[in-house]
C-alpha positions in Angstrom: -3.1 -8.8 -3.0 -2.7 -7.0 -6.3 0.9 -7.2 -7.7 2.8 -4.5 -9.5 2.7 -6.4 -12.6 -1.4 -6.5 -12.3 -1.5 -2.9 -11.5 0.6 -1.8 -14.6 -1.5 -3.9 -16.8 -4.5 -2.0 -15.5 -2.8 1.2 -16.2 -2.5 2.2 -12.6 -0.2 4.5 -11.0 2.1 2.4 -8.5 3.1 4.1 -5.5 6.4 2.3 -4.2 8.4 3.2 -0.9 12.1 2.3 -0.5 13.2 0.2 2.4 17.0 0.1 3.3 18.3 1.7 6.2 15.3 0.6 8.6 13.9 -2.3 7.2 12.0 -3.4 10.1 8.8 -5.2 9.8 6.8 -3.0 12.3 8.0 0.2 10.0 6.3 -1.8 7.1 3.2 -2.5 9.2 3.0 1.3 10.0 3.5 1.8 6.3 0.7 -0.4 5.4 -1.7 0.8 8.2 -1.3 4.3 6.8 -2.5 3.2 3.4 -1.6 4.7 -0.3 1.5 2.5 -1.0 1.0 -0.2 -3.3 4.5 -1.4 -3.0 7.9 -1.5 -1.2 11.3 -2.3 -2.5 14.1 -3.4 -0.4 17.7 -1.8 -1.2 20.4 -4.4 -1.2 22.4 -2.3 -3.3 23.3 0.3 -0.8 22.5 -1.3 2.5 23.2 -4.7 4.3 19.5 -6.0 4.0 19.6 -9.7 5.0 17.7 -12.5 3.4 15.7 -12.8 6.6 15.0 -9.1 6.7 13.8 -9.4 3.0 11.5 -12.5 3.8 10.1 -11.1 6.8 9.6 -7.7 5.1 7.9 -9.2 2.1 5.7 -11.2 4.8 4.7 -8.0 6.4 4.1 -5.9 3.3 1.9 -8.7 1.9 -0.2 -8.7 5.0 -1.2 -5.1 4.1 -1.9 -5.8 0.5 1.6 -4.4 -0.8 3.7 -6.0 -3.2 7.5 -5.9 -3.1 10.7 -6.3 -4.9 14.5 -6.2 -4.2 17.0 -3.7 -5.6 20.4 -5.7 -6.2 23.7 -4.6 -7.6 24.5 -6.3 -11.0 27.1 -8.7 -9.4 25.5 -12.0 -7.9 23.2 -14.2 -9.6 22.5 -16.0 -6.1 21.1 -12.8 -4.7 18.4 -12.6 -7.6 17.1 -16.0 -7.1 17.1 -15.9 -3.4 15.1 -12.4 -3.5 12.4 -14.0 -5.6 12.3 -17.2 -3.7 12.0 -15.3 -0.3 8.6 -14.0 -1.2 9.2 -10.9 -3.3 7.6 -10.3 -6.8 11.0 -10.0 -8.5 14.1 -7.7 -8.7 15.3 -4.4 -9.9 18.7 -4.3 -11.2 21.0 -1.5 -10.5 23.9 0.0 -12.5 22.9 -1.8 -15.6 25.2 -0.9 -18.4 23.7 -1.9 -21.7 21.2 -4.1 -23.4 23.4 -7.2 -23.2 24.0 -6.6 -19.4 20.2 -6.5 -19.1 19.5 -9.7 -21.0 21.9 -11.4 -18.5 19.4 -10.6 -15.8 16.5 -11.7 -17.7 18.3 -15.4 -18.0 18.9 -15.1 -14.2 15.0 -14.5 -13.3 13.5 -16.9 -15.9 13.5 -20.7 -16.3 14.3 -22.5 -19.3 13.7 -22.0 -22.2 13.7 -18.1 -21.7 16.5 -18.3 -19.2 18.7 -20.6 -16.8 17.5 -19.7 -13.4 18.3 -22.8 -10.9 15.4 -24.7 -10.5 14.1 -25.0 -7.0 10.5 -24.7 -5.9 11.0 -25.1 -1.9 10.9 -21.3 -1.6 7.7 -19.2 -1.2 7.2 -18.6 -4.9 7.1 -22.5 -5.3 4.5 -22.7 -2.3 7.5 -24.4 -0.4 7.4 -27.3 -2.8 4.0 -27.9 -3.3 3.6 -26.9 -7.0 4.4 -29.3 -9.7 7.6 -28.3 -11.3 6.4 -27.7 -14.8 3.5 -25.4 -13.5 5.8 -23.9 -11.3 8.2 -23.0 -13.8 5.6 -21.7 -16.4 3.9 -19.3 -13.5 7.3 -18.1 -12.2 8.4 -16.9 -15.9 5.0 -15.3 -16.2 4.7 -13.6 -12.9 8.1 -12.7 -12.1 8.9 -8.9 -12.0 12.2 -7.4 -13.5 13.0 -3.8 -13.6 16.3 -2.5 -15.2 17.7 0.7 -14.0 18.7 3.4 -16.2 21.1 5.2 -14.3 24.2 5.0 -16.3 25.0 7.2 -19.6 25.6 3.7 -21.5 22.1 2.2 -20.3 20.4 5.7 -21.5 21.9 5.3 -25.0 20.6 1.6 -25.2 17.4 2.4 -23.7 15.6 1.3 -26.8 17.3 -1.8 -26.9 16.5 -2.7 -23.3 12.9 -1.7 -23.5 12.9 -4.3 -26.3 14.0 -7.4 -24.3 11.4 -9.9 -23.6 11.3 -10.3 -19.9 11.9 -7.0 -19.0 9.0 -5.3 -17.5 10.0 -2.0 -16.2 12.9 0.6 -17.0 13.4 2.2 -13.8 15.1 5.7 -13.9 17.7 6.5 -11.1 17.7 10.3 -11.5 20.5 10.9 -9.1 22.9 8.4 -10.7 21.7 9.2 -14.1 22.5 12.9 -13.6 25.9 12.2 -12.0 26.8 10.1 -15.2 25.8 13.1 -17.3 28.1 15.5 -15.4 24.7 17.1 -14.0 24.8 15.9 -10.2 21.7 17.1 -8.2 20.3 19.3 -11.4 17.2 17.3 -11.9 15.2 19.6 -14.0 18.1 20.4 -16.4 17.0 20.1 -20.1 19.4 17.5 -20.7 17.9 15.4 -17.8 14.5 16.0 -19.1 15.4 14.8 -22.6 16.9 11.6 -20.8 13.7 11.1 -19.2 11.7 11.6 -22.9 14.3 8.8 -24.3 13.3 6.3 -21.7 9.7 7.2 -22.1 9.9 6.9 -25.9 11.5 3.5 -25.7 8.9 2.3 -23.4 6.0 3.6 -25.4 7.5 2.0 -28.6 8.0 -1.5 -27.1 4.8 -1.4 -24.9 6.8 -1.4 -21.6 6.2 0.8 -18.5 8.8 3.1 -16.6 9.2 4.1 -13.1 11.5 6.8 -11.5 12.6 7.8 -8.1 10.8 11.1 -7.7 12.7 14.3 -6.2 9.4 16.3 -5.6 5.7 16.7 -6.4 6.4 18.8 -9.3 9.0 16.1 -10.7 6.3 13.6 -10.1 3.6 15.6 -12.1 6.1 15.9 -15.0 6.8 12.3 -15.2 3.4 10.9 -14.9 2.4 13.5 -18.0 5.2 11.5 -19.7 3.6 8.3 -19.1 5.5 7.1 -16.0 3.5 4.4 -13.9 6.0 3.6 -11.0 6.7 6.5 -8.6 9.0 6.0 -5.6 8.5 9.2 -3.6 10.3 8.4 -0.6 12.2 6.0 1.8 12.3 4.6 5.1 15.2 7.1 6.3 13.3 9.9 4.5 10.1 9.3 6.1 11.9 9.3 9.5 13.9 12.4 8.8 10.3 14.4 7.5 8.7 13.1 10.9 11.6 14.5 13.0 11.6 17.7 11.2 7.7 18.1 11.3 7.8 17.3 15.2 10.5 19.9 15.7 8.5 22.3 13.8 5.6 21.7 15.8 7.5 22.0 19.0 9.6 24.7 17.7 9.5 26.9 20.7 11.3 24.0 22.9 14.0 23.0 20.4 
C-alpha cells in the first residue's frame, strides 16, 4: 500500500473519502472495488465510530490499497494513540485553536525525544510486538501522519506558525466550520473565504508542507488544486448513499 505521506512526497493528488455514519467494512470494500480513492478517514469527532470499527475499517481499506486516518476531537490523548495503534496511518485533529494547541498533538503522536506518546508496540503499527522498541519508535515517528484542521478563525490567523511546526504533515481546511467562524456560513466562494484558502496555501508553501480540504463541488476542487492543494475529500459515506438514492429515483422517476 502506498501511504498518504508517500503519495504527497511524490506530489500526487490524494483522493480521500470520509467515513462516519456508515463505517461498515463492506461499504469500504465496495469503495475500494470501484477504485479511484487513495484513502479514507474515519470521523470520530461527529460520530460514535468505535475502536473496533476503526481497526476493521483500516483492515478493509488496506485490502484495497487505501490508506486511512482518524479525525478526532481535540480532547483525548488516548483516542489519538489508539487510532494509530489500531492500524491507521495517523490522525487529523479537529477544532485546533492555535500553534500551541497543534504542538500538543505533535507530542501526542510522537515518541521521545520529539514527543511523549506512551510506548506500546503491541498494536498493528508495532507489528503486534514483533519490532524492537528503538526501531519501532524511530519508524513510527517517521511514518505517522498528522493533519491539523484549519477550521477556526484563531487557527487561520496562526496558520503560518502551525505550518512551521516539525511533525505537522498537513494543514486540512474545514470550509464549513471555517466559514462559520468568519460569519460566512455556507458562502464557500466568498472572497474572504478564498483569501483564507490563500493564507493556508501560502503558509504551507513557505514551510514545505501540504494542505487538504473538504471540497464542496468540482469547481471548488479545481480552484484549490490550482492553489496547490494535494488532498481532496470530495465525499463521504452518507453523501455517497444519498447520491445513489437520488440517482436511482431519477432513473425510475415515473415510479416515485
